[in-house]
PQR file of N, CA, C, O and H, with PARSE charges and radii, in Angstrom:
ATOM      1  N   MET A   1       0.837  -1.034  -0.170 -0.4000 1.5000
ATOM      2  CA  MET A   1       0.176   0.106  -0.171 -0.0000 2.0000
ATOM      3  C   MET A   1       0.859   1.185   0.384  0.5500 1.7000
ATOM      4  O   MET A   1       1.493   1.334   1.428 -0.5500 1.4000
ATOM      5  N   ASN A   2       0.465   2.203  -0.955 -0.4000 1.5000
ATOM      6  CA  ASN A   2       1.386   3.492  -1.059 -0.0000 2.0000
ATOM      7  C   ASN A   2       0.826   4.982  -0.419  0.5500 1.7000
ATOM      8  O   ASN A   2      -0.083   5.648  -0.915 -0.5500 1.4000
ATOM      9  H   ASN A   2      -0.050   2.082  -1.803  0.4000 1.0000
ATOM     10  N   ILE A   3       1.696   5.369   0.952 -0.4000 1.5000
ATOM     11  CA  ILE A   3       1.012   6.254   1.489 -0.0000 2.0000
ATOM     12  C   ILE A   3       1.439   8.006   0.942  0.5500 1.7000
ATOM     13  O   ILE A   3       2.516   8.505   1.270 -0.5500 1.4000
ATOM     14  H   ILE A   3       2.434   4.828   1.355  0.4000 1.0000
ATOM     15  N   PRO A   4       0.604   8.621   0.250 -0.5600 1.5000
ATOM     16  CA  PRO A   4       1.939   9.557  -0.228  0.2800 2.0000
ATOM     17  C   PRO A   4       1.868  10.650   0.697  0.5500 1.7000
ATOM     18  O   PRO A   4       1.091  11.099   1.539 -0.5500 1.4000
ATOM     19  N   VAL A   5       2.911  10.879   0.238 -0.4000 1.5000
ATOM     20  CA  VAL A   5       4.244  11.505   0.913 -0.0000 2.0000
ATOM     21  C   VAL A   5       3.595  13.121   0.499  0.5500 1.7000
ATOM     22  O   VAL A   5       3.400  13.538  -0.642 -0.5500 1.4000
ATOM     23  H   VAL A   5       3.543  10.514  -0.446  0.4000 1.0000
ATOM     24  N   ARG A   6       3.325  13.899   1.882 -0.4000 1.5000
ATOM     25  CA  ARG A   6       2.788  15.349   1.454 -0.0000 2.0000
ATOM     26  C   ARG A   6       4.124  16.270   1.886  0.5500 1.7000
ATOM     27  O   ARG A   6       4.855  16.081   2.859 -0.5500 1.4000
ATOM     28  H   ARG A   6       3.483  13.559   2.809  0.4000 1.0000
ATOM     29  N   ALA A   7       4.211  17.228   0.961 -0.4000 1.5000
ATOM     30  CA  ALA A   7       5.772  18.492   1.199 -0.0000 2.0000
ATOM     31  C   ALA A   7       5.386  18.948   2.512  0.5500 1.7000
ATOM     32  O   ALA A   7       4.270  18.694   2.967 -0.5500 1.4000
ATOM     33  H   ALA A   7       3.617  17.381   0.171  0.4000 1.0000
ATOM     34  N   ALA A   8       6.288  19.634   3.165 -0.4000 1.5000
ATOM     35  CA  ALA A   8       5.799  20.337   4.364 -0.0000 2.0000
ATOM     36  C   ALA A   8       5.573  21.331   4.480  0.5500 1.7000
ATOM     37  O   ALA A   8       6.380  22.098   3.955 -0.5500 1.4000
ATOM     38  H   ALA A   8       7.194  19.840   2.796  0.4000 1.0000
ATOM     39  N   ALA A   9       4.451  21.920   5.167 -0.4000 1.5000
ATOM     40  CA  ALA A   9       3.592  22.726   4.908 -0.0000 2.0000
ATOM     41  C   ALA A   9       4.269  24.361   4.705  0.5500 1.7000
ATOM     42  O   ALA A   9       3.585  25.271   4.236 -0.5500 1.4000
ATOM     43  H   ALA A   9       3.795  21.297   5.593  0.4000 1.0000
ATOM     44  N   GLY A  10       5.858  24.567   5.184 -0.4000 1.5000
ATOM     45  CA  GLY A  10       6.761  25.509   5.077 -0.0000 2.0000
ATOM     46  C   GLY A  10       7.282  25.980   3.461  0.5500 1.7000
ATOM     47  O   GLY A  10       7.745  26.993   2.938 -0.5500 1.4000
ATOM     48  H   GLY A  10       6.413  23.828   5.565  0.4000 1.0000
ATOM     49  N   LEU A  11       6.898  24.576   3.033 -0.4000 1.5000
ATOM     50  CA  LEU A  11       7.572  25.194   1.485 -0.0000 2.0000
ATOM     51  C   LEU A  11       6.577  25.160   0.848  0.5500 1.7000
ATOM     52  O   LEU A  11       6.749  24.625  -0.248 -0.5500 1.4000
ATOM     53  H   LEU A  11       6.522  23.753   3.458  0.4000 1.0000
ATOM     54  N   ARG A  12       4.974  25.703   1.157 -0.4000 1.5000
ATOM     55  CA  ARG A  12       4.058  26.208   0.158 -0.0000 2.0000
ATOM     56  C   ARG A  12       4.465  27.345  -0.521  0.5500 1.7000
ATOM     57  O   ARG A  12       4.529  27.520  -1.738 -0.5500 1.4000
ATOM     58  H   ARG A  12       4.834  26.137   2.047  0.4000 1.0000
ATOM     59  N   PRO A  13       4.840  28.397   0.743 -0.5600 1.5000
ATOM     60  CA  PRO A  13       4.532  29.627  -0.127  0.2800 2.0000
ATOM     61  C   PRO A  13       5.973  29.794  -1.082  0.5500 1.7000
ATOM     62  O   PRO A  13       6.085  30.721  -1.885 -0.5500 1.4000
ATOM     63  N   LEU A  14       6.866  28.939  -0.908 -0.4000 1.5000
ATOM     64  CA  LEU A  14       8.147  28.971  -1.789 -0.0000 2.0000
ATOM     65  C   LEU A  14       8.005  28.179  -3.261  0.5500 1.7000
ATOM     66  O   LEU A  14       8.467  28.406  -4.379 -0.5500 1.4000
ATOM     67  H   LEU A  14       6.776  28.187  -0.255  0.4000 1.0000
ATOM     68  N   ARG A  15       7.172  27.181  -2.731 -0.4000 1.5000
ATOM     69  CA  ARG A  15       6.227  26.733  -4.053 -0.0000 2.0000
ATOM     70  C   ARG A  15       5.339  27.634  -4.994  0.5500 1.7000
ATOM     71  O   ARG A  15       5.308  27.591  -6.224 -0.5500 1.4000
ATOM     72  H   ARG A  15       6.797  26.996  -1.823  0.4000 1.0000
ATOM     73  N   ALA A  16       4.680  28.397  -4.219 -0.4000 1.5000
ATOM     74  CA  ALA A  16       4.103  29.698  -4.839 -0.0000 2.0000
ATOM     75  C   ALA A  16       4.457  30.703  -5.445  0.5500 1.7000
ATOM     76  O   ALA A  16       3.922  31.331  -6.359 -0.5500 1.4000
ATOM     77  H   ALA A  16       4.705  28.432  -3.220  0.4000 1.0000
ATOM     78  N   ALA A  17       5.597  30.870  -4.779 -0.4000 1.5000
ATOM     79  CA  ALA A  17       6.101  31.960  -5.045 -0.0000 2.0000
ATOM     80  C   ALA A  17       7.106  31.966  -6.209  0.5500 1.7000
ATOM     81  O   ALA A  17       7.457  33.028  -6.723 -0.5500 1.4000
ATOM     82  H   ALA A  17       6.032  30.360  -4.037  0.4000 1.0000
ATOM     83  N   VAL A  18       7.660  30.532  -6.702 -0.4000 1.5000
ATOM     84  CA  VAL A  18       8.405  29.920  -7.925 -0.0000 2.0000
ATOM     85  C   VAL A  18       7.122  29.639  -9.203  0.5500 1.7000
ATOM     86  O   VAL A  18       7.203  29.866 -10.410 -0.5500 1.4000
ATOM     87  H   VAL A  18       7.375  29.669  -6.284  0.4000 1.0000
ATOM     88  N   PHE A  19       6.245  29.206  -8.598 -0.4000 1.5000
ATOM     89  CA  PHE A  19       5.313  29.162  -9.946 -0.0000 2.0000
ATOM     90  C   PHE A  19       4.616  30.556 -10.199  0.5500 1.7000
ATOM     91  O   PHE A  19       4.279  30.683 -11.376 -0.5500 1.4000
ATOM     92  H   PHE A  19       6.179  29.022  -7.617  0.4000 1.0000
ATOM     93  N   SER A  20       4.366  31.450  -9.529 -0.4000 1.5000
ATOM     94  CA  SER A  20       4.253  32.853 -10.038 -0.0000 2.0000
ATOM     95  C   SER A  20       5.314  33.219 -10.767  0.5500 1.7000
ATOM     96  O   SER A  20       5.084  33.971 -11.713 -0.5500 1.4000
ATOM     97  H   SER A  20       4.639  31.347  -8.573  0.4000 1.0000
ATOM     98  N   ALA A  21       6.046  32.995 -10.637 -0.4000 1.5000
ATOM     99  CA  ALA A  21       7.335  33.908 -10.920 -0.0000 2.0000
ATOM    100  C   ALA A  21       7.641  32.999 -12.540  0.5500 1.7000
ATOM    101  O   ALA A  21       8.037  33.675 -13.490 -0.5500 1.4000
ATOM    102  H   ALA A  21       6.233  32.384  -9.868  0.4000 1.0000
ATOM    103  N   VAL A  22       7.439  31.587 -12.711 -0.4000 1.5000
ATOM    104  CA  VAL A  22       7.343  31.043 -13.910 -0.0000 2.0000
ATOM    105  C   VAL A  22       6.325  31.504 -14.924  0.5500 1.7000
ATOM    106  O   VAL A  22       6.520  31.716 -16.121 -0.5500 1.4000
ATOM    107  H   VAL A  22       7.117  31.038 -11.940  0.4000 1.0000
ATOM    108  N   CYS A  23       5.186  31.625 -14.228 -0.4000 1.5000
ATOM    109  CA  CYS A  23       3.871  32.384 -15.057 -0.0000 2.0000
ATOM    110  C   CYS A  23       4.121  33.298 -15.176  0.5500 1.7000
ATOM    111  O   CYS A  23       3.820  33.461 -16.358 -0.5500 1.4000
ATOM    112  H   CYS A  23       5.027  31.452 -13.256  0.4000 1.0000
ATOM    113  N   VAL A  24       4.723  34.718 -14.650 -0.4000 1.5000
ATOM    114  CA  VAL A  24       4.794  35.866 -14.918 -0.0000 2.0000
ATOM    115  C   VAL A  24       5.671  36.087 -16.076  0.5500 1.7000
ATOM    116  O   VAL A  24       5.411  36.820 -17.030 -0.5500 1.4000
ATOM    117  H   VAL A  24       4.968  34.585 -13.689  0.4000 1.0000
ATOM    118  N   THR A  25       7.038  35.186 -15.856 -0.4000 1.5000
ATOM    119  CA  THR A  25       8.326  35.087 -16.657 -0.0000 2.0000
ATOM    120  C   THR A  25       8.134  35.036 -18.296  0.5500 1.7000
ATOM    121  O   THR A  25       8.681  35.698 -19.178 -0.5500 1.4000
ATOM    122  H   THR A  25       7.249  34.591 -15.081  0.4000 1.0000
ATOM    123  N   LEU A  26       6.783  33.610 -18.375 -0.4000 1.5000
ATOM    124  CA  LEU A  26       6.236  32.851 -19.425 -0.0000 2.0000
ATOM    125  C   LEU A  26       5.370  34.227 -20.258  0.5500 1.7000
ATOM    126  O   LEU A  26       5.674  34.754 -21.328 -0.5500 1.4000
ATOM    127  H   LEU A  26       6.339  33.072 -17.658  0.4000 1.0000
ATOM    128  N   SER A  27       4.633  34.434 -19.668 -0.4000 1.5000
ATOM    129  CA  SER A  27       3.583  35.612 -20.308 -0.0000 2.0000
ATOM    130  C   SER A  27       4.529  36.571 -20.451  0.5500 1.7000
ATOM    131  O   SER A  27       4.616  36.682 -21.674 -0.5500 1.4000
ATOM    132  H   SER A  27       4.386  34.005 -18.799  0.4000 1.0000
ATOM    133  N   ALA A  28       5.455  37.494 -19.857 -0.4000 1.5000
ATOM    134  CA  ALA A  28       6.174  38.092 -20.699 -0.0000 2.0000
ATOM    135  C   ALA A  28       6.975  37.762 -21.591  0.5500 1.7000
ATOM    136  O   ALA A  28       7.440  38.630 -22.330 -0.5500 1.4000
ATOM    137  H   ALA A  28       5.384  37.403 -18.863  0.4000 1.0000
ATOM    138  N   ALA A  29       7.267  36.644 -21.706 -0.4000 1.5000
ATOM    139  CA  ALA A  29       8.162  36.230 -22.798 -0.0000 2.0000
ATOM    140  C   ALA A  29       7.420  36.375 -23.538  0.5500 1.7000
ATOM    141  O   ALA A  29       7.828  37.017 -24.505 -0.5500 1.4000
ATOM    142  H   ALA A  29       6.889  35.939 -21.106  0.4000 1.0000
ATOM    143  N   GLY A  30       5.875  35.900 -23.599 -0.4000 1.5000
ATOM    144  CA  GLY A  30       4.861  35.798 -24.962 -0.0000 2.0000
ATOM    145  C   GLY A  30       4.750  37.526 -25.582  0.5500 1.7000
ATOM    146  O   GLY A  30       4.944  37.976 -26.712 -0.5500 1.4000
ATOM    147  H   GLY A  30       5.544  35.378 -22.813  0.4000 1.0000
ATOM    148  N   HIS A  31       4.448  38.036 -24.598 -0.4000 1.5000
ATOM    149  CA  HIS A  31       4.227  39.749 -24.706 -0.0000 2.0000
ATOM    150  C   HIS A  31       5.557  39.788 -26.057  0.5500 1.7000
ATOM    151  O   HIS A  31       5.537  40.029 -27.264 -0.5500 1.4000
ATOM    152  H   HIS A  31       4.291  37.670 -23.680  0.4000 1.0000
ATOM    153  N   VAL A  32       6.404  39.486 -25.264 -0.4000 1.5000
ATOM    154  CA  VAL A  32       7.752  40.164 -26.157 -0.0000 2.0000
ATOM    155  C   VAL A  32       7.800  39.695 -27.496  0.5500 1.7000
ATOM    156  O   VAL A  32       8.211  40.363 -28.445 -0.5500 1.4000
ATOM    157  H   VAL A  32       6.420  39.289 -24.284  0.4000 1.0000
ATOM    158  N   LEU A  33       7.410  38.637 -27.548 -0.4000 1.5000
ATOM    159  CA  LEU A  33       7.643  38.050 -28.863 -0.0000 2.0000
ATOM    160  C   LEU A  33       6.814  37.974 -29.635  0.5500 1.7000
ATOM    161  O   LEU A  33       7.203  37.472 -30.689 -0.5500 1.4000
ATOM    162  H   LEU A  33       7.077  38.094 -26.777  0.4000 1.0000
ATOM    163  N   VAL A  34       5.313  38.381 -29.598 -0.4000 1.5000
ATOM    164  CA  VAL A  34       4.564  38.461 -30.391 -0.0000 2.0000
ATOM    165  C   VAL A  34       4.351  40.071 -30.538  0.5500 1.7000
ATOM    166  O   VAL A  34       4.090  40.197 -31.734 -0.5500 1.4000
ATOM    167  H   VAL A  34       4.997  38.788 -28.742  0.4000 1.0000
ATOM    168  N   PRO A  35       4.333  40.978 -30.124 -0.5600 1.5000
ATOM    169  CA  PRO A  35       4.432  42.411 -30.752  0.2800 2.0000
ATOM    170  C   PRO A  35       5.801  43.045 -30.701  0.5500 1.7000
ATOM    171  O   PRO A  35       5.876  44.200 -31.119 -0.5500 1.4000
ATOM    172  N   GLY A  36       7.030  42.389 -30.193 -0.4000 1.5000
ATOM    173  CA  GLY A  36       8.173  43.181 -30.203 -0.0000 2.0000
ATOM    174  C   GLY A  36       8.261  43.918 -29.155  0.5500 1.7000
ATOM    175  O   GLY A  36       9.351  44.488 -29.130 -0.5500 1.4000
ATOM    176  H   GLY A  36       6.969  41.450 -29.853  0.4000 1.0000
ATOM    177  N   SER A  37       7.419  44.232 -28.032 -0.4000 1.5000
ATOM    178  CA  SER A  37       7.787  45.384 -27.225 -0.0000 2.0000
ATOM    179  C   SER A  37       7.915  45.006 -26.216  0.5500 1.7000
ATOM    180  O   SER A  37       7.362  43.925 -26.016 -0.5500 1.4000
ATOM    181  H   SER A  37       6.533  43.769 -28.052  0.4000 1.0000
ATOM    182  N   GLY A  38       8.614  45.577 -25.129 -0.4000 1.5000
ATOM    183  CA  GLY A  38       9.174  45.345 -23.654 -0.0000 2.0000
ATOM    184  C   GLY A  38       7.535  45.355 -23.144  0.5500 1.7000
ATOM    185  O   GLY A  38       6.537  45.755 -23.744 -0.5500 1.4000
ATOM    186  H   GLY A  38       9.063  46.455 -25.291  0.4000 1.0000
ATOM    187  N   ILE A  39       7.674  44.780 -21.858 -0.4000 1.5000
ATOM    188  CA  ILE A  39       6.621  45.398 -20.939 -0.0000 2.0000
ATOM    189  C   ILE A  39       7.129  46.029 -19.366  0.5500 1.7000
ATOM    190  O   ILE A  39       7.905  45.394 -18.652 -0.5500 1.4000
ATOM    191  H   ILE A  39       8.485  44.455 -21.370  0.4000 1.0000
ATOM    192  N   PRO A  40       6.660  47.129 -19.044 -0.5600 1.5000
ATOM    193  CA  PRO A  40       7.300  47.895 -17.794  0.2800 2.0000
ATOM    194  C   PRO A  40       7.856  46.480 -16.618  0.5500 1.7000
ATOM    195  O   PRO A  40       7.244  45.415 -16.544 -0.5500 1.4000
ATOM    196  N   VAL A  41       8.886  46.753 -15.950 -0.4000 1.5000
ATOM    197  CA  VAL A  41       8.845  46.049 -14.651 -0.0000 2.0000
ATOM    198  C   VAL A  41       7.822  46.173 -13.586  0.5500 1.7000
ATOM    199  O   VAL A  41       7.329  45.174 -13.062 -0.5500 1.4000
ATOM    200  H   VAL A  41       9.382  47.619 -16.010  0.4000 1.0000
ATOM    201  N   TRP A  42       7.464  47.498 -13.228 -0.4000 1.5000
ATOM    202  CA  TRP A  42       6.422  47.338 -12.301 -0.0000 2.0000
ATOM    203  C   TRP A  42       4.954  46.411 -12.463  0.5500 1.7000
ATOM    204  O   TRP A  42       4.209  45.884 -11.636 -0.5500 1.4000
ATOM    205  H   TRP A  42       7.864  48.310 -13.654  0.4000 1.0000
ATOM    206  N   THR A  43       4.947  46.521 -14.297 -0.4000 1.5000
ATOM    207  CA  THR A  43       3.605  45.643 -14.499 -0.0000 2.0000
ATOM    208  C   THR A  43       4.012  43.984 -14.156  0.5500 1.7000
ATOM    209  O   THR A  43       3.416  42.994 -13.733 -0.5500 1.4000
ATOM    210  H   THR A  43       5.552  46.949 -14.969  0.4000 1.0000
ATOM    211  N   LEU A  44       4.954  44.217 -14.465 -0.4000 1.5000
ATOM    212  CA  LEU A  44       5.449  42.215 -13.871 -0.0000 2.0000
ATOM    213  C   LEU A  44       5.575  42.373 -12.571  0.5500 1.7000
ATOM    214  O   LEU A  44       4.624  41.971 -11.901 -0.5500 1.4000
ATOM    215  H   LEU A  44       5.439  45.021 -14.809  0.4000 1.0000
ATOM    216  N   ALA A  45       6.606  42.911 -11.932 -0.4000 1.5000
ATOM    217  CA  ALA A  45       5.969  43.009 -10.130 -0.0000 2.0000
ATOM    218  C   ALA A  45       4.476  43.067  -9.942  0.5500 1.7000
ATOM    219  O   ALA A  45       3.956  42.021  -9.555 -0.5500 1.4000
ATOM    220  H   ALA A  45       7.379  43.237 -12.477  0.4000 1.0000
ATOM    221  N   ALA A  46       3.738  44.047 -10.137 -0.4000 1.5000
ATOM    222  CA  ALA A  46       2.176  43.836 -10.013 -0.0000 2.0000
ATOM    223  C   ALA A  46       1.949  42.365 -10.387  0.5500 1.7000
ATOM    224  O   ALA A  46       1.749  41.492  -9.542 -0.5500 1.4000
ATOM    225  H   ALA A  46       4.160  44.897 -10.451  0.4000 1.0000
ATOM    226  N   GLY A  47       1.985  42.195 -11.430 -0.4000 1.5000
ATOM    227  CA  GLY A  47       1.259  40.571 -11.837 -0.0000 2.0000
ATOM    228  C   GLY A  47       1.690  39.507 -10.968  0.5500 1.7000
ATOM    229  O   GLY A  47       0.864  38.863 -10.322 -0.5500 1.4000
ATOM    230  H   GLY A  47       2.147  42.904 -12.116  0.4000 1.0000
ATOM    231  N   TRP A  48       3.288  39.211 -10.890 -0.4000 1.5000
ATOM    232  CA  TRP A  48       3.534  38.649 -10.009 -0.0000 2.0000
ATOM    233  C   TRP A  48       3.071  38.619  -8.591  0.5500 1.7000
ATOM    234  O   TRP A  48       2.655  37.617  -8.009 -0.5500 1.4000
ATOM    235  H   TRP A  48       3.959  39.734 -11.416  0.4000 1.0000
ATOM    236  N   ALA A  49       3.185  39.800  -8.102 -0.4000 1.5000
ATOM    237  CA  ALA A  49       2.206  39.855  -6.733 -0.0000 2.0000
ATOM    238  C   ALA A  49       0.909  39.403  -6.728  0.5500 1.7000
ATOM    239  O   ALA A  49       0.442  38.744  -5.799 -0.5500 1.4000
ATOM    240  H   ALA A  49       3.524  40.613  -8.574  0.4000 1.0000
ATOM    241  N   GLY A  50       0.396  39.671  -7.560 -0.4000 1.5000
ATOM    242  CA  GLY A  50      -1.322  39.538  -8.039 -0.0000 2.0000
ATOM    243  C   GLY A  50      -1.560  37.906  -8.099  0.5500 1.7000
ATOM    244  O   GLY A  50      -2.628  37.447  -7.694 -0.5500 1.4000
ATOM    245  H   GLY A  50       0.776  40.206  -8.315  0.4000 1.0000
ATOM    246  N   LEU A  51      -0.595  37.108  -8.584 -0.4000 1.5000
ATOM    247  CA  LEU A  51      -0.513  35.396  -8.968 -0.0000 2.0000
ATOM    248  C   LEU A  51      -0.007  35.093  -7.809  0.5500 1.7000
ATOM    249  O   LEU A  51      -0.365  33.963  -7.476 -0.5500 1.4000
ATOM    250  H   LEU A  51       0.273  37.481  -8.913  0.4000 1.0000
ATOM    251  N   LEU A  52       0.793  35.695  -6.905 -0.4000 1.5000
ATOM    252  CA  LEU A  52       1.017  34.601  -5.842 -0.0000 2.0000
ATOM    253  C   LEU A  52       0.056  35.293  -4.571  0.5500 1.7000
ATOM    254  O   LEU A  52       0.022  34.651  -3.521 -0.5500 1.4000
ATOM    255  H   LEU A  52       1.084  36.613  -7.176  0.4000 1.0000
ATOM    256  N   CYS A  53      -0.467  36.162  -4.623 -0.4000 1.5000
ATOM    257  CA  CYS A  53      -1.909  36.264  -3.575 -0.0000 2.0000
ATOM    258  C   CYS A  53      -2.682  34.986  -3.930  0.5500 1.7000
ATOM    259  O   CYS A  53      -2.907  34.171  -3.035 -0.5500 1.4000
ATOM    260  H   CYS A  53      -0.439  36.683  -5.475  0.4000 1.0000
ATOM    261  N   VAL A  54      -3.068  34.783  -5.087 -0.4000 1.5000
ATOM    262  CA  VAL A  54      -4.063  33.779  -5.584 -0.0000 2.0000
ATOM    263  C   VAL A  54      -3.672  32.296  -5.171  0.5500 1.7000
ATOM    264  O   VAL A  54      -4.338  31.486  -4.526 -0.5500 1.4000
ATOM    265  H   VAL A  54      -2.885  35.445  -5.814  0.4000 1.0000
ATOM    266  N   VAL A  55      -2.398  32.168  -5.726 -0.4000 1.5000
ATOM    267  CA  VAL A  55      -1.999  30.945  -5.485 -0.0000 2.0000
ATOM    268  C   VAL A  55      -1.388  30.674  -4.198  0.5500 1.7000
ATOM    269  O   VAL A  55      -1.114  29.508  -3.914 -0.5500 1.4000
ATOM    270  H   VAL A  55      -1.857  32.826  -6.249  0.4000 1.0000
ATOM    271  N   GLY A  56      -1.176  31.499  -3.490 -0.4000 1.5000
ATOM    272  CA  GLY A  56      -0.441  31.206  -1.825 -0.0000 2.0000
ATOM    273  C   GLY A  56      -1.054  30.842  -0.928  0.5500 1.7000
ATOM    274  O   GLY A  56      -2.201  30.408  -1.038 -0.5500 1.4000
ATOM    275  H   GLY A  56      -1.399  32.446  -3.721  0.4000 1.0000
ATOM    276  N   PRO A  57      -0.654  30.904  -0.241 -0.5600 1.5000
ATOM    277  CA  PRO A  57      -1.478  30.421   0.781  0.2800 2.0000
ATOM    278  C   PRO A  57      -2.440  31.015   1.651  0.5500 1.7000
ATOM    279  O   PRO A  57      -3.031  30.325   2.481 -0.5500 1.4000
TER
END
Protein backbone atom coordinates (compact mmCIF):
# COMPACT_ATOMS: atom_id res chain seq x y z
CA MET A 1 0.00 0.00 0.00
CA ASN A 2 1.41 3.37 -1.04
CA ILE A 3 1.09 6.18 1.46
CA PRO A 4 1.19 9.63 -0.17
CA VAL A 5 3.93 11.86 1.13
CA ARG A 6 3.02 15.52 1.44
CA ALA A 7 5.52 18.33 1.26
CA ALA A 8 6.18 20.28 4.40
CA ALA A 9 3.76 23.13 5.02
CA GLY A 10 6.69 25.55 5.15
CA LEU A 11 7.49 24.85 1.50
CA ARG A 12 4.08 25.91 0.21
CA PRO A 13 4.86 29.67 0.06
CA LEU A 14 8.14 28.92 -1.71
CA ARG A 15 6.40 26.72 -4.28
CA ALA A 16 3.75 29.40 -4.81
CA ALA A 17 6.42 32.08 -5.32
CA VAL A 18 8.30 29.95 -7.83
CA PHE A 19 5.11 28.99 -9.66
CA SER A 20 4.00 32.61 -9.95
CA ALA A 21 7.47 33.71 -11.09
CA VAL A 22 7.46 31.08 -13.84
CA CYS A 23 3.95 32.09 -14.96
CA VAL A 24 4.81 35.79 -15.09
CA THR A 25 8.09 35.09 -16.91
CA LEU A 26 6.35 32.97 -19.55
CA SER A 27 3.66 35.60 -19.98
CA ALA A 28 6.24 38.37 -20.35
CA ALA A 29 8.21 36.32 -22.87
CA GLY A 30 5.06 35.78 -24.91
CA HIS A 31 4.25 39.48 -24.87
CA VAL A 32 7.78 40.37 -25.97
CA LEU A 33 7.86 37.80 -28.76
CA VAL A 34 4.48 38.58 -30.33
CA PRO A 35 4.35 42.39 -30.57
CA GLY A 36 8.10 42.90 -30.14
CA SER A 37 7.84 45.46 -27.34
CA GLY A 38 8.86 45.20 -23.72
CA ILE A 39 6.71 45.29 -20.61
CA PRO A 40 7.38 47.76 -17.77
CA VAL A 41 8.98 46.15 -14.72
CA TRP A 42 6.29 47.49 -12.39
CA THR A 43 3.68 45.63 -14.43
CA LEU A 44 5.59 42.38 -14.08
CA ALA A 45 5.95 42.94 -10.33
CA ALA A 46 2.23 43.65 -9.99
CA GLY A 47 1.39 40.54 -11.98
CA TRP A 48 3.70 38.43 -9.86
CA ALA A 49 2.25 39.79 -6.62
CA GLY A 50 -1.31 39.28 -7.81
CA LEU A 51 -0.68 35.73 -8.90
CA LEU A 52 1.17 35.00 -5.66
CA CYS A 53 -1.88 36.18 -3.70
CA VAL A 54 -4.08 33.81 -5.68
CA VAL A 55 -1.90 30.69 -5.50
CA GLY A 56 -0.32 31.35 -2.12
CA PRO A 57 -1.54 30.22 1.27
